[in-house]
N, C-alpha and C positions, 0 to 999 in steps of 0.2 A: 504493500500500500504506500509506504513512504517512498519507495523507488518510483512508483507510478506518478506520485505527486511531483517528484523532482523532474522527471521526464516531461511532464505536462508544463511545469514552470519554465524549463529550458526552451520548449517549443514556443511558448508565449513570448519569451524574450527574443527569440529569433524572428518571430512575426513582427514584433515591435521594431526591431532594427531594419527589417525589410521595408516596413511602412515608412520609416524615417528616410530611407534611401529613395523611395518613390516620391515622397514630398520634396526632398532636396533636389531630385532630378528635375522636377517640374519648376521649382523655384529658381534654381541656379544654373540651368543648362546653358544659358547664354551670357553669364557674367564671370565665370571662374577665371578666365584669362585676361580680364579687363582691369584697368586701373580704377582710380576713384570715379564714381558715377553720381549723378544727380546732385542733391543738396550737400553742402558742407564739404565740398571738394578740398578746400584749403585745410580743413581739420584732418581729413583723411590723409592728405599729403604730408602733414606734420608727422603722422604716425609712420608713414613710409620713409620719411627722411631720417627719423630717429633709428629706424630699423636698418637702413642702409649704412649709417655710420657705425652701428654695432657690427655689421658684416665686415666693415673695413678696419675693425680693431679698436673701436672706442671702449674705454673702461666702463664697466657696468654702472658704477656710481658717478660717472661723468657723462650723462646723456648729451648728445650734440646733434644739431640739425644742420642742414646745408645753408640755410639763410644766415647771413653773417650780421646779426643784430647785437651780439654780445661782445663784451670787452672792447668797447669803442669801435664796433663794426669790424672786428678782426676774427671773431669766432661765432659759432652757433650754439654755444653751451647754454642749456636751459633744461629745467626739470618740471614735470607736471605729475601725472599719475605714475605709479610705480612701473618701471619699464621692463618688467620680467618678460612679458610676451614679446615685446620688440626685440629683446636680447635673444630669446630662444629662436625666433624666426631669423634674426640676423645670423646666428650661428648655422642654421640650416642653409641659409643663402651662401655661406662659405663653401658648402658642398655642391649645391645645385646651381649657384649663380642667382642673381636678382630675378625673382619670378613672382608675378602676381598670383599665378596658379598655386604655388606653394603656400603663400600667405592665405589665400582664400580656401584652401583645403585644411589648413591648420585650425582655423577658428571653428568650422563646423564640427570638428572632433570634440571640441570643448562644449559646443552646443548640444551635441548628441549625449555627452556625459551628463549635462544638466537635465535634459529631458528624460534620460534613462533613470536618473536619480529620482525625479518626480514620479515617474511610472512605478518604480520599485516602492516608493513611499506609499503611493495609493494602493498598491497591491497589499501592503501590510495593513493599511487602515480599512480598506473596503472588502478585502478578500474576494475580489471579482476582477478577472482579467479584462472584461469588456470595458468596465467603467475606468479602470486604471489606464487603459490604452487610449480610449476616446477622449477622456478629459485632458490627458497630456497633449494629445495632438490638437485639441481645441485651443490650448495655449499657443501651440505652434502656428495657429492661423492668425496670430497678431502680425500685421505687416511690419511693424517696427522691429519685432523680434526676428522675423524671417530675413528682412533686408540687412539689418546690422549684425545678424548672426554670421554673415559671410563678408562683412565689411572689414575695414582696417582699424575701426574704433574699438575701444575696450569695454563699452557698455554692456553688450550682449554676453561676452565671456564672463564679465563680473557677475551678472545676474545668474548665469549658468552655475557659477561657483556657489552662489547663494542656495540654489536648489540642491546642490550636492551637500552643502553644509546642513540643510534641513533634514536630508535623508539620514545622515550620520547622527544627528541629534535625536531623531526618532528612534534609531537603533539603540542609542544610548539610553533613551527612556525605557526601552524594552529589556535590554540585556544588562544595563548598568556597568558596561565595560569602560574603564577610564580611557582606553585608547580611542574609542569611538568619539568621546567628547573632545579629545585632543584633535582628532581629524576634523570634527565639525568646526571648532573654533579656529583652527588653522585655515580652513576654507573661508570662513567669515572674514578673517583678517585679510586674506588674499583678495577677496571680493572688494573689500573696502579700500585696499591699497590701489586696486585698479580703477575703482569708481566708488567713492565714498557714499554717493547718493543711493547706492543699491542696498544699503544696510538698514533699511526700514525693518526688515525681518529680524535683524540682530537686535535692534532697539526693543522690539516686541519680546524677544527672548530675555533680554535684560529685565524687562518689566515683570515677566513671569518669575524670573530668579528672585527679584526683589520681594514680590508679594508672598512667595513660598517660603523664603528664608526669614524675612523680618516679621511677617504677619501669620506665618504658619498656615497659609491657605492651601488647601489641596485642590489643584487644578485638573487632576486626572481622576475624577471620581473620588475614590478613597485613597489615592496615591498622589505623590508629587513627582514632578520631573527632576527637581533639584533637591538635594539634601543639605546644601550649604557646606559641603566638605571643602577642605583647603585646595584640593585639585580643581574644584569648580571655580573658586575665587581666582585662582591663578589663571585659568583659561579665559575668564571674562576680562580680567585686567590685561592679559596678554594682547587681546584684540585692540583695546584702547591704546596701549603702549606702542603697538606696531604702527597704528595710524599716526599717532602723534610723532613718533620718531621719523617716519618717512617724510611727512608733510613739513615738519620743522626743518629737516635737512634740505628738502626741495626749496623752501623759502630762503634758507641760508645760501644755497647754491646759486639761486637766481639773483640774490642781492650781490654776491661776489662778482658775477659776470654781467650784471646790469641788463638782463634779458629774461622776460617771462612770456613763453609762447602760448600759455593757456590761462584762463581765468579760474582761479581756485576758490573765490569767495562767493557770497550770496548776491542775488539781484532781486530783492523783495518787491512785493506788489505795490508798495507805497512809492516806488520810484517810477511807476507808470505815469507818463504825462497825459493830460486830458486829451490832447490832440492825437495821442497814440492809442487810445482806448478802443476806438472803433476798429482799427486795423488789427489789434490784438484779438478782439472778440471774433472777428471774421476769420482770422488765422486758426483760432481754436476750433471754431465751428466747422469750417470748410476744408481744413487741411490736417492739422495735427491729430485731432480726435478721430478723423477718418482713417488715418494710418496707424492708429493705436489698436483699435478693434472695429469690427463692423458694428453698425448701430444695433443689430440684434443682440450681440453679446453685451454691449454697453447697457442696454435696457435690462437684460437678464441680470447683470451684476447689480444694477440699481435696485431691482425688485428683491433679489436675494439678500442684499445688504440690509434693506429695511426689514424684511421678513425675519432675518436672523436675530434682530433686536428683541423679538418676542419669544426666543427659545432659551431663556436664561436657565431654566431648570430642566431642560430637555436635552441639552448637549453638555459635554464636559466644559468646565469653566475656561480651560485653555482655548477651546474652539470658540466660545462666546467672546472672550477677550480678543481673540485673533481678529474677528470681524470688526471690533471697535478700534483697537489700537492700530492695526495696520491701515484701516481707513483714515484714522486721525493722522497717522504718519504721512500718508499720501497727501492729505489736505495741507499739512504743514509744509511739505516739500513743494506743493503747488504755490503756496503763498510766498515762499522764500525765493522762488525762481520764476514767478509769473511772467515778467516781461519777455523772457526767452522762449516761452512755451508756445507762442503762436507761430514760430518759424523752426525752432530747433527740435525736430521730431525725435532725434535720438535721446533727448532728455526723458522721453516717455517710457524708455526701457525700465527705468526705476519704478514706474507705476505698475508694471506687470505683476508685482507681488500681490496686488489686490485680488487678482484672479485666484491665487492660492489661499489668501487669507479670508476671502469672503465665500467663494464657491465651494471649497472643500468642506467646511463645517456644515453647509446646507446639505450636500450630498451625503455626508455621514449621518445627518439627522434623518433623511429619507431612508437610508439603509437600516437604521436602528429602530425607527418608529413606524415606518411604512414599507416594510420589506417586500410586500407583494408588488408595490409600484417599482421598487428598486430592481426587482428581478423580472418584471413584466417584459415580454418580448416585443410588444407593440411600442412601449416606451423606449426601448433600446433601438427599435427601427426608426422612430421619429428622431431620436437623438443622433443617430447615424446620418440621417438626411440633413440635420442641422449642421453636423460637422462637415459634410460634403459641401453644403452651401458656403460655409465660412472658409473652407479651403479654396473654393473658386473665387470668393471675394478677395482673399489674401493674395492668391495668384495674380489676379488682375491688378492689384495695387503694386505688387512686386514688379510685374512687367512694366507697369506705367512708370515707376520710379527708376527702373534700370534701362529701359529701352525707349522711353518717350523721346529722348533727344535724337533718336534715329528715326522718329516718325513711325515706329513699329511697336504698337502696344494694343492691348485689349481692355475692354471695360465690361464688367458685369452690369 
């Protein structure tokens, strides 16, 4: 019986990977060998420039770009996000030569790792291969996730590392193995080093740690995720120290060389000028929200988010707080970077966590309290059609963003 279950699990994993390859083939068939495309070409070029300098031998802790704006216009030394991914691709380029294809194949591997981690998490929570697979791929119908999952920017890889971190945290909650917590917090730290705005989920984890340790609240029914042990304190502090250390060093490095290629501060809503407000609203309504998710998913998340507020005694507290804290985190993120959100669609990658924080508690509630609906074949058929529709929607947006400049795109 155990052997049969293992074989069945392996088969479902293979199906998942094959589905990912099919999605990726449709999304990326025409872009893998191309350089920066569509919006933010300058920012993508920054990433490529840093990578090429690493390929040519730049020191890891001395990131450098081609543009000579540093040291009185004699160097390109400047630091932003943690350059680990640029460094790795640069070293691969030492072997293959400078190649867009290599870069664009490296990032989808991280993307697959993140999606696979979410899929495995859902299998543990829901005990259902169908829902674990379809919910994960519904996330992959976010155009910003699909587009920037194969881009040169670090936003999508950072979010993928968050999904991996959450999987190992879930495993830690089940098995209580310290090594799993180390893995989880290490991945959270890496995600924050690559893009600090993706750490909304980590802030939620800190909130759970705080109320469990200081108020002795049990957020997992009769159990707690954290016991307040010294190893847990060390892991939480490690993430904060990692972020502080790198960004302090990056600021110091930029001050020395007099050049900062990226903006690492906030740009809050109160800086929006009155004459810019209409343009911002139009951008949010007609562009960035469109490439975040389809309207159908946005309405679904809105409905589910409100519905979850009435489930306080019907789902574990950790799930109930997830809906509230992660939504609140996204609202705060929106307020702190509002003026940029009408144009900079890659900033919306950080919002993707709301899909996990809001939708998963709802699905768990349906499984636990309305299992007949959860297992109903007609419901699964309708949800499958919903997934296909959103896949086609995402595909149309991906093609529009990557091929529109050639006059070759489709629209649903």
